[in-house]
C-alpha positions in Angstrom: -33.8 -36.0 -9.9 -30.3 -37.2 -10.9 -29.4 -36.7 -14.5 -27.5 -39.2 -16.7 -24.3 -37.1 -16.7 -24.5 -36.8 -12.9 -24.9 -40.6 -12.6 -21.9 -41.0 -14.9 -19.9 -38.6 -12.9 -20.9 -40.4 -9.7 -19.9 -43.8 -11.2 -16.5 -42.3 -12.2 -15.8 -41.0 -8.7 -17.1 -43.8 -6.6 -17.3 -47.6 -6.8 -20.4 -48.6 -8.6 -20.6 -52.3 -7.9 -19.6 -52.4 -4.2 -20.0 -49.0 -2.6 -19.3 -50.4 0.9 -16.4 -52.7 0.2 -14.2 -53.7 3.2 -11.5 -51.3 2.1 -14.0 -48.5 2.7 -15.4 -49.8 6.0 -12.3 -51.2 7.7 -10.7 -47.8 8.6 -14.1 -46.6 9.8 -14.5 -49.6 12.1 -11.0 -49.3 13.5 -11.3 -45.6 14.1 -14.7 -46.0 15.8 -13.4 -48.6 18.2 -10.7 -46.3 19.6 -13.0 -44.2 21.8 -14.8 -47.0 23.6 -11.6 -49.1 24.0 -9.7 -46.1 25.5 -12.7 -45.3 27.7 -12.5 -48.7 29.4 -8.9 -49.9 29.0 -7.7 -47.4 31.6 -9.7 -49.1 34.4 -7.1 -51.7 35.1 -4.2 -49.2 35.1 -5.5 -46.8 37.8 -4.1 -48.6 40.8 -0.6 -49.2 39.2 -0.5 -45.5 38.1 -1.3 -44.3 41.6 1.3 -46.6 43.1 4.2 -45.5 40.8 3.3 -41.8 40.8 2.8 -41.8 44.6 -0.7 -40.3 44.5 -4.0 -41.4 46.1 -5.9 -43.9 44.0 -9.0 -41.7 44.1 -7.1 -38.9 42.3 -6.5 -41.1 39.3 -10.3 -40.9 38.6 -9.5 -37.7 36.7 -8.0 -39.9 33.9 -11.5 -41.4 33.4 -13.5 -38.2 33.7 -11.2 -36.1 31.5 -11.7 -38.4 28.5 -15.4 -38.5 29.0 -15.6 -34.7 29.3 -13.3 -34.2 26.2 -15.3 -36.7 24.2 -18.7 -35.2 25.1 -17.6 -31.8 23.8 -15.5 -32.9 20.9 -17.9 -35.4 19.2 -20.4 -32.8 17.8 -17.6 -30.4 17.1 -15.8 -32.9 15.0 -19.0 -33.7 13.2 -19.5 -30.0 12.3 -15.9 -29.7 11.1 -16.3 -32.8 9.0 -19.4 -31.3 7.3 -17.5 -28.0 6.5 -13.8 -29.1 6.0 -14.2 -32.7 4.9 -14.6 -36.0 6.9 -11.3 -37.5 5.7 -9.3 -34.5 6.8 -10.9 -34.5 10.3 -10.7 -38.3 10.6 -7.0 -38.2 9.9 -6.5 -35.2 12.3 -8.2 -37.1 15.0 -5.9 -40.1 14.5 -2.9 -37.8 14.8 -4.2 -36.5 18.1 -4.7 -40.0 19.4 -1.1 -40.9 18.4 0.2 -37.8 20.2 -1.9 -38.7 23.3 -0.4 -42.2 23.3 3.1 -40.8 23.2 2.5 -38.2 25.9 0.8 -40.7 28.2 3.4 -43.4 27.6 6.2 -41.0 28.5 4.4 -39.1 31.2 5.9 -38.7 34.6 3.1 -37.1 36.6 -0.7 -37.1 36.8 -1.1 -33.8 35.1 0.8 -35.0 32.0 -1.3 -38.2 31.9 -4.5 -36.1 32.2 -3.3 -34.0 29.2 -2.7 -37.2 27.3 -6.2 -38.5 28.1 -7.7 -35.2 26.9 -5.8 -35.5 23.6 -7.0 -39.1 23.2 -10.6 -38.1 24.0 -10.6 -35.3 21.4 -8.8 -37.4 18.8 -11.0 -40.5 19.2 -14.1 -38.4 19.0 -13.6 -37.6 15.3 -14.0 -41.2 14.1 -17.8 -41.8 14.6 -19.2 -38.5 13.2 -16.7 -38.6 10.3 -17.7 -42.2 9.6 -21.4 -41.3 9.5 -20.7 -38.4 7.1 -18.7 -40.7 4.8 -21.3 -43.4 4.9 -24.2 -41.1 4.2 -22.4 -39.4 1.3 -21.4 -42.8 -0.1 -25.0 -44.0 0.1 -26.3 -40.9 -1.7 -23.6 -41.2 -4.4 -24.6 -44.9 -5.0 -28.3 -44.1 -5.2 -29.2 -46.1 -2.1 -32.6 -45.3 -0.6 -32.4 -47.4 2.6 -29.7 -47.2 5.2 -26.7 -49.5 4.7 -27.7 -51.7 7.6 -24.6 -54.0 7.5 -22.2 -51.0 7.6 -24.2 -49.4 10.5 -24.1 -52.7 12.3 -20.3 -52.8 12.0 -20.1 -49.3 13.3 -22.4 -50.3 16.2 -20.1 -53.2 17.1 -17.0 -51.0 16.9 -18.7 -48.2 19.0 -20.4 -50.2 21.7 -19.3 -53.8 22.0 -15.6 -53.1 22.0 -16.0 -51.2 25.3 -16.5 -54.6 26.9 -13.1 -55.9 25.8 -11.3 -52.9 27.1 -10.8 -54.1 30.7 -9.6 -57.6 29.7 -7.1 -56.1 27.1 -6.0 -53.6 29.7 -5.5 -56.3 32.3 -3.3 -58.3 30.0 -1.3 -55.2 28.9 -0.8 -53.8 32.3 0.0 -57.2 33.8 2.5 -58.1 31.1 4.1 -54.8 30.3 3.1 -52.1 32.8 0.5 -49.3 33.0 2.2 -47.2 30.3 0.9 -49.6 27.7 -2.6 -48.4 28.5 -1.4 -45.3 26.5 1.3 -46.8 24.2 -1.2 -49.3 22.7 -2.6 -46.4 20.8 0.6 -46.0 18.8 0.5 -49.2 16.7 -3.3 -49.1 16.4 -3.3 -45.5 15.1 -0.5 -46.3 12.7 -2.7 -49.0 11.2 -5.8 -46.8 11.2 -3.9 -43.9 9.5 -2.4 -46.2 6.8 -5.8 -47.6 6.0 -7.5 -44.2 6.0 -4.9 -42.6 3.7 -5.0 -45.5 1.3 -8.7 -46.3 1.2 -10.9 -43.5 2.3 -12.1 -41.2 -0.5 -10.3 -37.8 -0.7 -12.3 -34.7 0.3 -13.1 -32.0 -2.2 -10.5 -29.3 -2.7 -11.2 -26.5 -0.3 -12.0 -23.1 -1.9 -9.3 -20.8 -0.7 -11.6 -17.8 -1.0 -13.9 -19.3 1.7 -11.2 -20.8 3.9 -10.0 -17.8 5.9 -10.2 -18.1 9.6 -13.1 -15.7 10.0 -15.1 -17.3 7.2 -14.4 -20.8 8.6 -15.3 -19.7 12.1 -18.6 -18.3 10.8 -19.4 -21.4 8.8 -18.8 -23.7 11.8 -20.3 -21.2 14.3 -17.2 -21.0 16.5 -19.0 -18.9 19.2 -21.7 -21.6 19.4 -19.1 -24.3 19.7 -17.2 -22.4 22.5 -20.4 -21.8 24.3 -21.4 -25.4 24.0 -18.0 -26.5 25.2 -18.1 -24.3 28.3 -21.7 -25.2 29.1 -21.1 -29.0 28.6 -17.9 -29.0 30.6 -19.6 -27.2 33.6 -22.6 -29.5 33.4 -20.4 -32.7 33.4 -18.3 -31.4 36.3 -21.5 -30.6 38.2 -22.9 -34.1 37.6 -19.7 -35.9 38.5 -19.4 -33.9 41.8 -22.8 -35.2 43.1 -24.0 -35.9 45.7 -21.7 -32.9 46.7 -23.0 -29.8 44.9 -20.4 -27.8 43.0 -22.1 -24.5 43.0 -19.4 -22.8 41.0 -19.8 -25.4 38.2 -23.6 -24.9 38.3 -23.2 -21.1 38.1 -20.8 -21.4 35.1 -23.2 -23.7 33.4 -26.1 -21.2 33.7 -24.0 -18.2 32.8 -22.6 -20.0 29.7 -25.8 -21.8 28.6 -28.2 -18.9 28.6 -26.2 -16.6 26.2 -25.3 -19.6 24.1 -29.0 -20.6 23.6 -29.8 -16.9 22.8 -27.0 -16.8 20.3 -27.9 -20.1 18.6 -31.6 -19.1 18.3 -30.6 -16.0 16.4 -28.0 -17.7 14.2 -29.0 -18.6 10.7 -26.9 -21.8 10.6 -26.2 -22.6 14.3 -23.9 -25.3 15.6 -26.6 -26.5 18.0 -29.9 -26.1 16.1 -32.4 -25.7 19.0 -35.2 -24.8 16.6 -34.5 -27.7 14.3 -34.2 -30.2 17.2 -37.6 -28.9 18.6 -39.2 -29.4 15.2 -37.5 -32.8 14.7 -39.1 -34.8 17.5 -37.9 -38.1 16.2 -34.3 -37.0 16.5 -34.8 -35.5 20.0 -36.4 -38.7 21.2 -33.6 -40.8 19.7 -31.1 -38.8 21.8 -33.2 -39.2 24.9 -33.6 -43.0 24.4 -29.9 -43.4 23.9 -29.0 -41.5 27.1 -31.5 -43.4 29.2 -30.5 -46.8 27.9 -26.8 -46.3 28.2 -27.5 -45.1 31.8 -28.8 -48.6 32.3 -26.0 -50.5 30.5 -23.2 -48.6 32.2 -24.8 -48.8 35.6 -24.5 -52.6 35.2 -20.9 -52.4 33.9 -19.7 -50.1 36.7 -22.3 -50.5 39.5 -22.5 -54.3 39.4 -18.7 -54.5 39.2 -18.4 -52.5 42.5 -21.0 -54.7 44.1 -19.5 -57.9 43.0 -16.1 -57.0 44.4 -17.2 -55.4 47.6 -20.4 -57.4 48.6 -19.9 -60.7 46.8 -16.1 -60.9 47.3 -15.3 -61.6 43.7 -11.9 -60.5 42.4 -11.4 -57.7 39.9 -10.5 -60.2 37.2 -13.4 -62.4 38.1 -15.8 -59.5 38.0 -14.6 -58.5 34.5 -14.9 -62.0 33.3 -18.5 -62.3 34.5 -19.5 -59.2 32.6 -17.6 -60.2 29.4 -20.5 -62.2 28.0 -22.5 -59.0 27.9 -20.1 -57.5 25.4 -20.0 -60.8 23.4 -23.8 -60.9 23.1 -23.9 -57.3 22.1 -21.4 -57.9 19.4 -23.1 -61.0 18.1 -26.5 -59.4 17.9 -25.5 -56.0 16.5 -24.7 -57.0 12.9 -27.7 -59.2 12.1 -30.1 -56.7 13.7 -28.6 -53.8 11.8 -28.6 -55.6 8.4 -32.4 -55.7 8.4 -32.7 -52.0 8.9 -35.2 -52.5 11.8 -35.8 -49.6 14.2 -39.0 -50.1 16.2 -38.6 -53.8 16.9 -35.0 -53.6 18.3 -35.9 -50.5 20.4 -38.9 -52.3 22.0 -36.7 -55.3 22.6 -34.1 -53.1 24.2 -36.6 -51.5 26.6 -38.2 -54.8 27.5 -34.7 -56.4 28.1 -33.7 -53.4 30.2 -36.8 -53.9 32.3 -36.2 -57.6 32.7 -32.5 -57.1 33.5 -33.4 -54.4 36.1 -35.9 -56.7 37.7 -33.1 -59.4 37.8 -30.8 -56.9 39.6 -33.4 -56.5 42.3 -33.4 -60.2 42.9 -29.6 -60.6 43.2 -28.0 -60.9 46.6 -24.4 -61.4 47.8 -25.2 -65.1 48.0 -26.4 -65.4 44.4 -24.5 -67.9 42.2 -22.2 -66.6 39.5 -24.5 -67.9 36.8 -27.3 -65.6 38.0 -25.0 -62.6 37.6 -24.0 -63.8 34.1 -27.7 -64.2 33.1 -28.4 -60.6 34.2 -25.4 -59.3 32.2 -26.5 -61.3 29.2 -30.0 -59.6 29.3 -28.3 -56.2 29.3 -26.1 -57.4 26.4 -29.4 -57.7 24.4 -30.2 -54.2 25.6 -26.9 -52.8 24.5 -27.1 -54.4 21.0 -30.7 -53.5 20.4 -30.5 -49.9 21.5 -27.3 -49.1 19.7 -28.6 -50.6 16.4 -32.1 -49.2 16.7 -31.1 -45.7 17.7 -28.3 -45.5 15.3 -30.6 -46.4 12.4 -33.2 -44.0 13.7 -30.5 -41.3 13.8 -29.5 -42.0 10.2 -33.2 -41.6 9.1 -34.1 -38.6 11.3 -31.0 -36.4 10.9 -30.9 -33.9 8.0 -28.3 -35.3 5.5 -26.3 -32.1 5.5 -26.2 -32.2 9.4 -25.4 -35.9 9.8 -22.0 -35.2 11.3 -23.1 -32.8 14.0 -26.2 -34.9 14.7 -24.0 -38.0 15.1 -21.7 -36.2 17.5 -24.6 -35.0 19.6 -25.9 -38.6 19.6 -22.7 -39.7 21.2 -22.7 -36.7 23.6 -26.1 -37.7 24.9 -24.8 -41.2 25.4 -21.9 -39.8 27.5 -24.4 -37.9 29.6 -26.2 -41.2 30.3 -22.9 -42.8 31.1 -21.8 -40.0 33.5 -25.3 -40.0 35.1 -24.9 -43.8 35.7 -21.7 -43.0 37.6 -23.5 -40.4 39.7 -26.4 -42.8 40.5 -23.9 -45.5 41.4 -22.1 -43.1 43.9 -25.5 -42.2 45.4 -26.9 -45.7 45.9 -23.5 -47.0 47.2 -22.6 -44.0 49.3 -22.6 -46.2 52.4 -20.8 -49.1 50.7 -21.6 -51.5 47.8 -24.3 -53.5 49.6 -27.3 -55.6 48.4 -29.6 -52.8 49.5 -27.7 -50.3 47.3 -27.8 -52.8 44.4 -31.6 -53.2 44.7 -32.1 -49.4 44.8 -30.1 -49.2 41.6 -32.4 -51.8 40.1 -35.5 -49.7 41.0 -33.9 -46.6 39.3 -33.2 -48.7 36.2 -36.8 -50.0 36.1 -38.0 -46.4 36.0 -35.5 -45.6 33.3 -36.6 -48.7 31.3 -40.2 -47.7 31.6 -39.3 -44.3 30.2 -37.5 -45.9 27.3 -40.4 -48.2 26.6 -42.9 -45.3 26.5 -40.6 -43.2 24.3 -40.6 -46.1 21.9 -44.1 -47.4 21.8 -45.7 -43.9 21.8 -43.4 -42.7 19.0 -45.5 -42.8 15.8 -42.5 -41.8 13.7 -40.7 -45.0 14.3 -41.1 -47.4 11.4 -40.6 -51.1 11.4 -38.5 -50.8 8.3 -36.3 -48.1 6.8 -38.1 -45.9 4.4 -37.8 -46.4 0.7 -39.2 -44.7 -2.4 -42.2 -47.1 -2.1 -42.6 -46.6 1.6 -41.6 -43.0 2.5 -41.3 -42.1 6.1 
C-alpha cells in the first residue's frame, strides 16, 4: 500500500493532474510510427532502386526482409534493455540508429550498403514500442491508475498499425517527386523531430548505479547469452520461412542447433530473457501472442496477396491497387482510438475474428471481373479486423504481462506479429506460385478462413479475457 510520503514523492516527480498529457504521448506516437512506415514505404522504391543500381528487381527484396528480420530480433531486446537501463535512454538510442540508417541509405551506392541501412533502421525503430509501453506502465503506476490508459494505448495502436497503410502512398509521392533515396532520407527530418520531443518531454531515467553497470553485470542482468541465442534462432527461423517453398536446410539446421541450447539455458536461468516457464504459466499472454500472429497473417495477406492479384489478374495499376487498399488503413485508424478508450478486450477480439472470417469469405467470392467496390468492401472488413485485433490484443498484453517485464513482453508481442507477417508472405508465394490467379486468391481465402476460426476459438474459449479492464472492484 502506498504511503503518504510516497504519494507526495510521486506527485513531485510526475504530473498529478494530467499524467498522459500530449507532451508525454506525442514523442511515443511519432516513435512508434517509424517502424510500420519504414516497413511499407520501401515498396514503391524497389523498382527504381534496381534500375539505378543495375541489379535484378527480385534481389531488392532483401531490403524488405532485412528490416523484418532485424525488427523481429530487436523488439524484445530493446524491451529488455529498457527495463534494465531505462526506457528514455533506449528510445533515444533507437532514434539515433534510425537517423544513421537514413543517412547511410540516402548516400548508399550499392545494394549491400542499402541493406545495412535497412538493418540500422529496423533495429532503431524497434526501440520505440517496447520503450513506450514501459513508460506508459510506469506513468500509470506513479499516477495510481488501476485500469489501462485506453486512450493512450489507442494512440499507440494507431501509430503502430494504421500508419503502415499510409507508407505506400507516401513512398509513391516521395519517390515520384524526389527519387528513391528519399525513402531513406525521410527518416532524417522525422527523427530530428522525434528526438527533440523526446529529449524535451519524456521523463528522465533514474541515475544508473555505477557499481552495477559494468559490462559483465549488465550482460548478466539482461541475459546476453539468452539474447544472442534468441537472435540466432529467430534469424535462422525467419530465413527458413522466407525461403519456402524451397527448403533451406542450412537455415533449419542452424535454427535447431541454436534453439535447443538456448531453451536449455533459459530454463536454467533465474531471470531469463525469454521466460519459457513464465510464458507457459501465463496462458493469457501466450494466447495473446498467438492471436496477434494469426490475425496479422490475415491482414498482411490482404495487403500483399490481394495487391499482387489486383495487379496481375485484375489488371489494376500499382497506384490503383494501393488506393483501393487505402480505406483499410483509414478504417483501422478511425476505429482504434474509440475502441481502446473503453478498455474492452473480449468484444473487440471477437469482432476481429468474425470480421476476419467475413473478409476471408469475401476473398473467396472475388474474381478478376469483380468491380472495384467489391475489393474496397473486402478491404474495409479487414480494416475492422486490423483495428479490433490491435486494440484488443494490446490491452490484453498490458493486463497479462508482469509489470516488471512489460518491455520484453511488448517486444515479443511485436515479434509474433512479424512472424505472422512473414508467414503471410510465405503463404502468398505458395498460393501464387503459378501466377496471381483467381484460383490462387480463393485458396488464400480458404487458408484465412482456417486462421480466422483459430482466432475465434482462441478468443471465445479463453476464460481469462474480461469484457472490461480489471479494477480494484473487479479484479482479474
